[in-house]
C-alpha positions in Angstrom: 84.2 11.9 47.2 82.9 9.7 44.4 84.1 10.0 40.8 81.7 9.5 37.9 83.1 9.7 34.3 80.7 11.2 31.8 81.2 8.1 29.6 79.6 9.5 26.4 82.6 11.8 26.2 85.0 8.8 26.0 86.3 7.4 22.7 83.4 5.1 22.0 85.3 3.2 19.3 87.3 1.5 22.1 84.7 1.6 25.0 85.7 -1.8 26.4 89.3 -0.7 26.8 88.3 2.7 28.3 86.2 0.9 30.9 89.0 -1.3 31.8 91.3 1.7 32.5 88.5 3.6 34.4 87.7 0.7 36.7 91.4 -0.1 37.3 91.8 3.4 38.5 88.9 3.2 41.0 86.0 5.2 39.5 82.7 4.8 41.3 80.0 4.7 38.7 79.2 5.9 35.2 77.3 9.1 34.3 75.5 8.9 31.0 74.4 12.2 29.5 71.2 11.7 27.6 70.2 14.7 25.4 67.2 15.0 23.1 68.1 18.0 21.0 65.1 19.9 22.5 65.7 20.4 26.2 69.3 21.0 25.4 70.9 21.9 22.0 72.6 18.5 21.3 71.8 14.8 20.7 73.6 12.0 22.4 72.5 8.5 23.3 69.5 6.5 24.2 68.5 3.3 26.1 70.5 1.0 23.8 73.7 2.7 24.9 72.9 1.9 28.5 72.1 -1.7 27.5 75.5 -2.1 25.9 77.3 -0.4 28.7 75.7 -2.7 31.2 77.2 -5.7 29.4 80.7 -4.2 30.0 80.4 -3.3 33.7 78.9 -4.2 37.1 79.3 -0.7 38.4 76.2 1.5 38.8 75.0 3.5 35.8 73.4 6.9 36.1 71.1 8.1 33.3 71.1 11.9 33.3 68.0 12.6 31.3 68.3 16.0 29.8 65.1 15.5 27.9 61.7 17.3 27.6 59.4 14.3 28.1 61.1 11.9 30.6 57.8 10.2 31.4 57.8 8.7 27.9 61.3 7.1 28.1 62.4 6.7 31.7 61.2 3.1 32.0 63.2 2.1 28.9 66.3 3.4 30.5 65.7 1.4 33.7 64.9 -1.7 31.7 68.1 -1.2 29.8 70.1 -1.3 33.1 70.2 2.2 34.6 70.6 2.1 38.4 70.2 5.9 38.9 67.9 8.3 37.2 68.5 12.0 37.2 65.8 14.4 36.0 65.7 18.2 35.7 63.7 20.5 37.9 63.2 22.7 34.8 61.0 19.9 33.3 57.4 20.2 34.5 56.8 16.4 34.6 59.9 15.5 36.7 58.2 15.6 40.1 55.4 13.2 39.0 57.9 10.8 37.3 60.2 10.7 40.4 57.2 9.9 42.6 56.5 6.8 40.6 60.0 5.5 40.2 60.9 2.4 42.2 64.1 0.3 42.7 66.5 3.0 41.4 68.3 5.8 43.0 66.7 9.1 42.1 68.2 12.6 41.5 67.1 16.0 40.6 69.3 18.4 38.6 69.2 22.2 38.2 70.8 24.3 35.5 73.0 27.4 36.3 70.1 29.9 36.0 67.7 27.9 38.2 67.5 29.1 41.9 68.5 26.6 44.5 65.3 26.8 46.5 63.5 25.0 43.6 65.0 21.7 44.7 63.4 21.9 48.2 60.2 20.6 46.5 62.1 17.4 45.7 63.7 16.8 49.0 61.4 13.9 50.0 61.7 12.3 46.5 65.4 12.1 45.8 68.6 10.5 47.0 70.9 13.2 45.5 70.9 16.6 43.8 73.0 17.4 40.7 74.2 21.0 40.3 75.1 21.9 36.7 78.2 24.1 36.6 77.9 24.7 32.9 74.9 25.3 30.7 74.2 21.7 29.6 74.6 20.6 26.0 78.3 20.3 25.2 81.4 18.9 26.8 84.5 21.0 27.4 82.9 24.2 28.7 84.4 26.3 31.4 83.4 25.9 35.0 81.0 28.6 36.1 82.3 29.9 39.5 79.0 31.4 40.4 77.6 28.0 41.2 79.9 27.8 44.3 77.5 29.9 46.2 74.7 27.5 45.2 76.7 24.6 46.7 77.2 26.4 49.9 73.5 27.2 50.2 72.4 23.6 49.3 74.6 22.3 52.2 72.6 24.7 54.5 69.1 24.0 53.4 69.0 20.3 52.2 68.6 17.1 54.2 72.1 16.0 55.2 71.3 12.5 53.9 71.0 13.7 50.4 74.2 13.6 48.3 75.3 16.6 46.3 76.8 16.1 42.9 78.3 18.5 40.4 78.7 18.3 36.7 80.3 20.6 34.2 83.9 21.9 33.7 85.3 19.7 36.5 89.0 18.9 36.3 92.1 18.8 38.4 92.0 22.6 38.9 88.3 23.3 39.3 87.7 20.4 41.7 89.5 22.5 44.3 86.7 25.0 44.4 83.9 22.4 45.0 85.6 19.7 47.1 84.3 20.9 50.4 80.7 20.9 49.3 80.1 17.9 47.1 79.9 14.1 47.5 80.1 13.3 43.8 81.9 14.9 40.8 81.0 14.1 37.3 83.8 14.8 34.7 84.0 14.5 31.0 87.0 16.3 29.4 88.5 16.5 32.9 89.0 12.7 32.6 89.1 12.0 28.9 91.3 14.8 27.6 94.8 13.5 27.9 95.9 10.6 30.1 92.9 9.1 31.7 94.8 7.4 34.5 96.7 10.6 35.4 93.5 12.7 35.3 91.7 10.3 37.7 94.6 10.3 40.1 94.6 14.1 40.2 90.8 14.2 40.9 91.1 11.5 43.6 93.6 13.5 45.5 90.6 15.3 47.0 
């Protein structure tokens, strides 16, 4: 199982030091939550953050675009150094954007209220699916146990070559509920609240 820290939740005043600790402890790639204040009720970072992060690491960078108009901005994120682009099935333009993306890994995400069968429409377009286990917008929310049934269903209906990722409320306790169904876990407070090194070790037990 791959571990992807939601790096925007780190202490950004000492980002270089945080990255050193994360990579020393074997994380696999960086998950960057991009929020526009419209699709989700929060604002985070843009392409310049990706550009600066790229200067500090050789690991892959995922841009999770929680934005209403990805077609306007997606190329800027790729040009800034994103290796992975994740769009949302709830955004009407996502399918067309994914069709036109080249030379990056592509993912489709769904929010907790969205039915799993929606992502079947993206099966031929993506390398992975991302299941949100909180309503996106803010770090530190509690894991929603009802998404476990979604994970089980995805494993039954999706192409086995497509990775399954989960994001939201993942920590040393909640990872136990999803470990049998996912290939990737994204964690924010589950890594950055407390001792980063110890938190990663607990996640990597699985």
